[in-house]
N, C-alpha and C positions, 0 to 999 in steps of 0.2 A: 712470584712464579718461579724465578730461577733458583730460589732456595731449595725447592723440592724437585727440580728437574734433573733426571738421570740421562746422561748423554752416552751413547755408545759411539766411540770414535775409532775407525779402522784406517790406519795409515802405516805404510812400511818404512817411510823415512824417519829414522830415529829422532833427528833434530826437529823436524816439523811436528812429529807426534808429541814429543815432550814439551815443546814450546806452546803448542796449541792447547794441550791439556792444562798446562799451568795458567794460560790466559783464561780459559773457560772456568777453571776452578776459582780464579780471582773474582770472577763475576758471579760466583755462588752456585755454579753447576756442579753436580756430582758426575765425574767422568770415569768411564771404563775404557781404556785405550788398548787396542790390540794391533799387532803388526801384520796380520794376514787375514784373508777371508775366512778360512776354516775356524780359526780361533775366534774371529768376530761372530760367526754364526753360533758357535757354542756359547759365547757370552750373551748373545741376544736371547737365546733360548733359556739360559739360566737366570738372567737378570731382568728380562722384559723391560728395557729402557723406555723412556718417554720419547726419544728421538734418536735417529741414527745418522751419523756423518760418515760417509763411505768414500774413500779415495777410489777412483776408477781403476788404477793400475796397482793392485796389490797381489802378492803371490798366493798360490794355493787355490783360492777361489776368488776370481776377480770381482771388483766392486759391482759391476753390472749383474753378474750371476748371483752375488750375495743379495743385492737388492731384490732380485726376482724371488729368491728363496724366502726372504723376509716378507715380501708382499703375498706370497702363497699362504703365510701363516698369520699375518697381522696387517692392520691398517695404520700402524705406527708411522709417523712422518719420517721421510727419508730425504736427506740432502746429499747430493753427489758432489765430490770435489774432483775437478779436472784441471790438468796442467795447461790445456789449450781450449780457448773459448770456441774455436772452430772445429774441434774434434768431433768426429762421428760418435765417439763414446758418450758425449753429452746427450745426443738424441737417443742413443741406445739406452742410457740410464733412465731417461724420462719415459721411454717406451716400456721399460721394465717395471715402472711404477713409482719412480722417484717423484717427489713433489717439487723439488727445486734443485738448483746446482749453483756452486760457487767456483769461480776460476782461481787457480793458484798462479802466482803467489797472492795471498789475500791478507788484508788488514784484519787484525783480531777484532776490532770494533765492528767492522762490516760483517764479519761472520756471526758475531753475537746478535747483531741487529737482524740478520736473516733468520737465525734460529728463533728469535723471539717473535718475528713476524709469522713464521710457520706455526709456532705454538699458539699464538693468539687466534689464528683462524681455526685451528683444530679445537681450541677450547670454547669457541662460540658455536655451539651446536645449532643455535637458531638461525644462523646464516644471515644473509643480507635482507634488507627490507624487501618485502614482496609486493608492496604497493597495491594497486587496484586488482591485480591478478588474484590475490588472496580473497577478495570480497566475492569473487565468482566461484570460489571453491566450496565444496560441500564437506563440512567437518574437517577443514584444513587440507583437503585432497584436491589437487589440480589435475585436470585431465586434458591430455593432448592426444587424440586418436586412441591408440591402444596403450599409451603411456600414462601411468598414474603416479603422481608425486605427493606423498604424504608429508606436508611441510611441518607438521607437529611431531610425528613419529620418526621423521627423517628416514623414510622408507620409500623405495621406488619399485614399481611393478610394471612389467611389459607383457601385455596379453595375459594378465593374471599371474604371471610368474615373477618372483622376486628378482631384483637386479642388484648385485653387489657392487657398490661404489665406494671408492676411497673417500675420506672427508674432503679432499681437494676437488674430486670429481663431483661430489654432492654440492659443494658450494658453487661450482661452476654451473651446474644444472639449475640451482636455485636462482642464480643471477640471470640466466636465460629465461627461466619461467616467470620471473618478476616482470618481464617486459616482452611477452611473446610477440613476434612479428617486428620487433625493433632491432635495428642493427647495432651491435655493440662492438666497438673497436677493440683491437688487441690491447692498446694502451689502457683503455678503461677497464678491461678485464684484469690486466696486471694490477691495476690500482685497487680494484674492489675485491678480487678473489685472492690475489697473492699478497695484498697489503703492501705493495711497493709504493714508497713515497718518492721514488726516483725512477729513472728510466731503467727498463729491464729488457731481457732478451725475449722477443716475442715467440721464439721457438717453444718456450715453456707452454704458452697458450696453445699453439698449433698442435703440439703432441698430445696435450690433455684433451683438446677437442676431438682429435681422432680417436683417442682411447674411449671417450664418452660415446662417440658415434657407434663404435663396435658393440656397445652395451645397450644403447637405447634405440638403435636403428640408424643406418648410414644417412638416410634422407631426412631425419628429424631436425638436424642442425644444418642450415644452409650457409655456404660461403658466399659473401658478397664481395667480389673482387675489388681491391683497393680501399675497402672500408672495414670489414670485419666479418662477424658471424651473427646469425639470428636464428631463434627457435621458431619453427613453423607453427603457427597457431592452429 
């Protein structure tokens, strides 16, 4: 997979940019590295990379704004890079449409593992097992009130109108729809949707659930305090 993967990397620190580019290239990735947000946007539009790594604090057009611009044009996976794990910029980046984030300083092997995890889930269009829920579907379409999920065509409609979801949002919805009425913990969602084989930041889940709610209906996914979330059957 890495042999054909084109990475757009936007980072203003020369040392980090060059060292990370070399590390990614050693792992077989093709890397376009840019020092600021505006040149990053131009490179994205010219090259259409497979994945974008965006530092939050870059000049010209900051990483969060760049992520939002990319998301307006594409569902390409985006990983944000932040210098502080507790930074509000992490949440802002996720709200702007990023799929994941990595805290600096990071180990090159960890970054590669996170990139590959994102690419794996983006490459598996079929999503998670849908279990018994799929047996109740007509032609691969699951229905929950005014919400219709085409598990074969990977399309969602609400009240007959198409709903545009990112691949991560789609996988999250498929996970919920595979077990309607069942509470799914944040850790379980991190494992099954984000492909984390290790503990992760549950803010990634919370922000994506909120984004999903705005698209399919605020009351469709219920919060079960202290446990997680469930899709109302």
